[in-house]
Each structure stands twice: as structure tokens, then as C-alpha cells.
C-alpha positions as CSV (number, residue, x, y, z in Angstrom):
1,M,-224.4,110.4,-28.7
2,A,-221.1,110.3,-28.8
3,R,-220.9,109.8,-25.0
4,I,-223.3,106.7,-25.8
5,I,-221.5,105.4,-29.0
6,L,-218.4,105.6,-26.2
7,V,-219.9,103.9,-23.6
8,G,-221.5,101.1,-25.4
9,V,-217.9,101.0,-27.0
10,L,-216.6,100.3,-23.7
11,L,-219.5,97.7,-22.8
12,S,-218.4,95.6,-25.6
13,A,-214.4,95.5,-24.8
14,A,-215.2,95.1,-21.2
15,A,-217.5,91.9,-22.1
16,C,-215.0,90.6,-24.7
17,F,-211.4,91.6,-21.8
18,A,-213.8,90.0,-19.3
19,V,-211.9,87.6,-17.3
20,N,-213.0,84.4,-15.8
21,V,-210.7,82.2,-13.2
22,G,-211.6,78.8,-12.4
23,V,-210.5,74.6,-11.5
24,G,-211.4,71.9,-12.7
25,V,-211.0,67.9,-12.0
26,F,-210.6,65.2,-14.9
27,G,-210.7,61.7,-15.5
28,G,-210.6,58.9,-18.0
29,V,-207.9,56.6,-19.9
30,A,-205.1,57.0,-21.7
31,M,-204.1,54.4,-24.6
32,P,-201.0,54.0,-26.1
33,T,-200.9,54.5,-29.4
34,G,-197.2,53.3,-30.1
35,K,-194.7,51.2,-28.1
36,M,-195.0,54.2,-25.3
37,G,-191.2,53.8,-23.9
38,T,-192.1,50.5,-22.0
39,W,-189.8,47.8,-21.8
40,E,-188.9,44.2,-21.0
41,N,-185.8,42.5,-19.3
42,S,-184.4,40.2,-22.0
43,V,-182.3,37.0,-20.1
44,G,-179.4,36.9,-22.7
45,E,-176.2,37.1,-22.0
46,L,-174.4,39.9,-19.4
47,G,-173.4,42.8,-21.7
48,E,-176.9,42.4,-24.1
49,N,-179.0,45.3,-24.2
50,P,-181.7,44.2,-21.5
51,L,-184.5,46.7,-23.0
52,T,-186.6,46.2,-26.1
53,G,-190.0,48.0,-26.9
54,S,-193.5,46.0,-25.8
55,D,-196.9,47.3,-26.6
56,L,-199.0,48.8,-23.3
57,G,-202.3,48.1,-22.2
58,L,-204.8,51.1,-21.4
59,S,-204.4,53.3,-17.9
60,P,-206.8,55.1,-15.9
61,K,-205.6,58.7,-15.7
62,F,-207.0,61.8,-13.2
63,G,-205.9,65.0,-12.6
64,A,-206.4,68.7,-12.1
65,K,-206.3,71.8,-13.7
66,A,-206.2,75.8,-13.4
67,I,-208.2,77.7,-16.0
68,I,-208.3,81.5,-17.2
69,S,-210.4,83.1,-19.3
70,L,-208.5,85.7,-21.7
71,W,-210.6,86.4,-24.4
72,R,-214.3,85.8,-25.8
73,G,-213.9,81.7,-26.4
74,L,-210.3,81.6,-25.6
75,E,-209.1,79.8,-22.7
76,A,-205.4,79.2,-21.3
77,E,-205.0,75.7,-18.7
78,A,-202.3,74.4,-16.8
79,A,-203.0,70.8,-16.0
80,V,-201.2,68.0,-13.8
81,A,-202.0,64.4,-14.1
82,Y,-201.0,61.1,-13.7
83,H,-201.6,57.8,-15.4
84,L,-202.1,55.2,-12.6
85,G,-200.2,51.9,-14.3
86,H,-200.3,50.9,-18.0
87,P,-199.8,47.1,-18.3
88,V,-197.2,45.5,-20.7
89,K,-199.5,43.2,-22.8
90,D,-196.7,40.5,-23.5
91,W,-195.0,40.4,-20.2
92,K,-195.8,36.8,-19.4
93,D,-193.8,35.9,-22.2
94,N,-191.3,35.5,-20.8
95,P,-191.2,33.4,-17.6
96,F,-188.5,35.3,-15.5
97,L,-189.9,38.4,-15.7
98,E,-191.9,39.9,-12.9
99,E,-195.3,42.2,-14.3
100,P,-194.0,45.5,-15.6
101,K,-195.2,48.6,-14.5
102,S,-195.0,51.8,-16.7
103,T,-196.1,55.3,-15.0
104,L,-196.7,58.6,-16.5
105,I,-197.2,62.1,-14.9
106,P,-198.2,64.8,-17.7
107,I,-197.3,68.3,-16.4
108,T,-199.1,70.5,-19.5
109,V,-200.1,73.9,-20.3
110,G,-201.9,75.0,-22.9
111,A,-205.0,76.8,-24.7
112,N,-208.5,76.4,-25.9
113,Y,-210.8,78.2,-28.1
114,K,-214.5,77.3,-28.2
115,F,-217.0,77.6,-31.1
116,G,-220.5,78.0,-30.4
117,L,-223.2,79.2,-28.3
118,A,-222.3,80.8,-24.5
119,N,-223.4,78.0,-22.8
120,A,-222.3,75.0,-24.9
121,G,-220.4,74.4,-27.6
122,L,-217.0,72.6,-29.2
123,Y,-213.7,73.2,-28.4
124,A,-210.3,72.9,-30.3
125,G,-207.0,73.3,-28.7
126,G,-203.0,72.5,-28.1
127,G,-200.3,72.7,-26.0
128,F,-196.8,71.7,-24.4
129,G,-195.5,70.1,-21.2
130,Y,-192.9,67.4,-19.6
131,Y,-193.9,64.3,-19.3
132,L,-192.0,62.0,-16.6
133,L,-192.2,58.2,-17.3
134,N,-191.3,55.8,-14.8
135,L,-190.8,51.9,-15.8
136,K,-190.2,49.5,-13.1
137,G,-189.7,45.8,-14.0
138,G,-187.7,42.8,-12.3
139,I,-187.1,39.5,-13.1
140,L,-187.2,36.7,-10.5
141,T,-184.6,34.4,-11.8
142,R,-181.4,34.4,-14.0
143,P,-179.1,32.3,-16.0
144,A,-176.3,31.2,-13.9
145,T,-174.0,33.6,-16.6
146,M,-175.5,36.2,-14.2
147,N,-175.2,34.0,-10.9
148,A,-178.3,36.0,-9.7
149,M,-181.8,35.2,-8.0
150,Y,-183.3,38.8,-8.4
151,Y,-182.4,41.4,-10.9
152,T,-184.6,44.5,-11.0
153,T,-184.8,47.9,-13.2
154,D,-186.3,51.4,-12.4
155,V,-185.9,53.7,-15.5
156,S,-186.9,57.6,-15.9
157,L,-187.4,59.1,-19.3
158,N,-188.2,62.5,-18.5
159,A,-188.8,64.5,-22.0
160,P,-191.0,67.6,-22.9
161,G,-193.6,66.7,-25.5
162,V,-197.3,68.4,-27.3
163,Y,-200.4,67.7,-27.4
164,F,-203.4,69.1,-29.7
165,G,-206.9,67.5,-29.4
166,G,-210.5,69.2,-28.9
167,G,-213.9,68.5,-27.3
168,F,-217.5,69.8,-25.7
169,T,-218.2,71.9,-23.1
170,Y,-221.7,72.4,-21.6
171,S,-221.8,75.6,-18.9
172,L,-224.5,75.7,-16.3
173,G,-223.7,78.4,-14.0
174,N,-220.5,78.5,-12.3
175,F,-219.8,74.7,-13.6
176,A,-218.7,73.8,-16.4
177,L,-218.8,69.8,-18.0
178,D,-215.9,68.9,-20.3
179,V,-215.4,66.2,-22.9
180,N,-212.1,66.3,-24.8
181,P,-210.0,63.7,-26.7
182,R,-206.3,64.7,-27.1
183,F,-203.4,63.3,-29.2
184,N,-199.7,63.6,-26.9
185,Y,-196.5,63.0,-28.3
186,V,-193.5,62.9,-26.2
187,F,-189.7,63.5,-27.8
188,N,-188.0,61.1,-25.6
189,S,-186.5,59.0,-28.5
190,G,-182.4,58.6,-28.0
191,P,-179.8,57.2,-25.8
192,F,-180.2,56.9,-22.4
193,D,-178.7,55.4,-19.3
194,F,-180.2,53.5,-16.3
195,D,-178.6,51.2,-13.7
196,G,-179.6,48.2,-12.5
197,E,-179.8,46.1,-9.2
198,G,-179.7,42.8,-8.4
199,W,-179.0,40.2,-5.4
200,S,-176.5,37.1,-6.1
201,E,-177.9,33.3,-4.3
202,D,-175.3,34.2,-1.5
203,D,-177.4,38.1,-0.6
204,S,-174.4,40.1,-2.0
205,R,-175.7,43.1,-4.1
206,Y,-174.4,44.1,-7.3
207,V,-175.7,47.4,-9.6
208,L,-175.1,46.8,-13.3
209,Q,-175.0,50.1,-15.3
210,Y,-176.2,50.2,-18.8
211,R,-175.0,53.5,-20.7
212,G,-176.1,54.9,-23.5
213,V,-179.6,52.7,-24.6
214,E,-180.8,53.6,-27.7
215,K,-184.7,54.0,-27.9
216,E,-185.6,54.7,-31.7
217,Y,-188.8,56.1,-31.2
218,N,-190.7,58.8,-29.3
219,D,-193.8,57.8,-27.3
220,T,-197.5,58.5,-28.1
221,Y,-200.7,58.4,-26.7
222,V,-204.4,59.6,-26.8
223,D,-206.7,60.8,-23.7
224,V,-210.7,60.4,-23.3
225,L,-211.0,62.5,-20.6
226,V,-214.7,64.0,-18.9
227,G,-214.1,66.9,-16.6
228,L,-216.0,69.1,-14.6
229,N,-214.6,72.9,-13.7
230,Y,-215.7,75.3,-11.6
231,Y,-215.5,79.0,-12.5
232,F,-215.2,81.0,-9.4
233,L,-214.2,84.7,-10.6
């Protein structure tokens, strides 16, 4: 009898600690819920702060992840994704401005816990990561005070952040469909530096350096994603 009980306990423990390993792909949209660090070049006098907040639109997003189950219902994941480009809603209000482009690469690690049946259920999760935000834009013409026909900037605002959310998953054999929204918060407020580049009317190149440009808000956005996972172990 003691041996039967011991075997039962060992089998139960093995089931709880069974490790599954998989990979997944996902895609969807990212919806900014704040200014999200975008900017536009102001057409003011030389020396003015050239960055101002401006609302961003939706961006397609896709990525891939690795998954490992640690406990019954508990999974850890590491993911990398790419936002194709958030359009700036009001960029046409500035006649001197080329359309800016804002891209984002989030690299995240986190954990999910599933509630429900073995093959389907809701889950909650969260994690942290490093968010690589790049902002590009250019001005076609400038006032005579700058004596330039073209001016462009390339700004990188890379910072840590956190995310949390949940979703629904449905498993069929080694595959699992995953639908999830999540909220992302990036800690990238504060002063930052960047350089601008321009060409004057005689085609000579010059560089303008901006130091300590103040950014008074952190970036936030919501993902709505659909993914397909494959567990090979």
C-alpha cells in the first residue's frame, strides 16, 4: 500500500512539473493611449525646442516568442516584436514637415497563468522588457533664419518598461491559438539628446546638436494580438 501511495504521489508531482517547450508567432495592432514620444519639427527661430508631442495612430505589429511551461497552468515567455510604423495624426498641419515615422521594437520577458480546462481557458499575465523607440522626420524647407532647404532628425528613445494583460487560449494537439490584449508602459520621460542634420542652399552639410530636450510624459499603448503557438516538447 505504501508503494502504491508513493507511486501516486510521484506521478502527480511529475504531472505538475511536466515541462513543455514551444515557439509562437503573433500579429495584430498597437494602439497608443498617450503621446507615445512622437514629435514634429517646429518652424521657429534657431535654438527653439524642435520637439513637441503629437498624437499617434494605430500601427500593425508582428513578432515571435519562445515558451516554456513551469507548472500546471503557468508559462514563461520571451518575445520580440516590431511595430511597422505609427502615423502622426496631425503632421499635415505643418506645411514644412515631411511625414514623420515612429517605429518600436519591444523585447520582453514575462509569465502567464491559465485558468480553466486543460485545452481552453482564460489567462492573466505580465512582465517587463526593453523598448526601442525610433522617431524620424524631416522638414522640406526652413525659414531664412536657418538658411537651409532641408533639415532632418533621427531620435532614439530606448528605455525599460512593463506590461500586463490577459487573454484566451485554445489548445488542439501540439498547437494553441492565443488571443490577448495587453497594456504597455514605457519609462522614457525626462531629458534626452539628439542631433539634427541639414543641407543649406549651397549644398553644404551642417549638424545641429540639441541637449537636454525635456520629455514630460512616459509612453503607453495597448496591444490586441492573435497568435499561434507550437509545442514541440
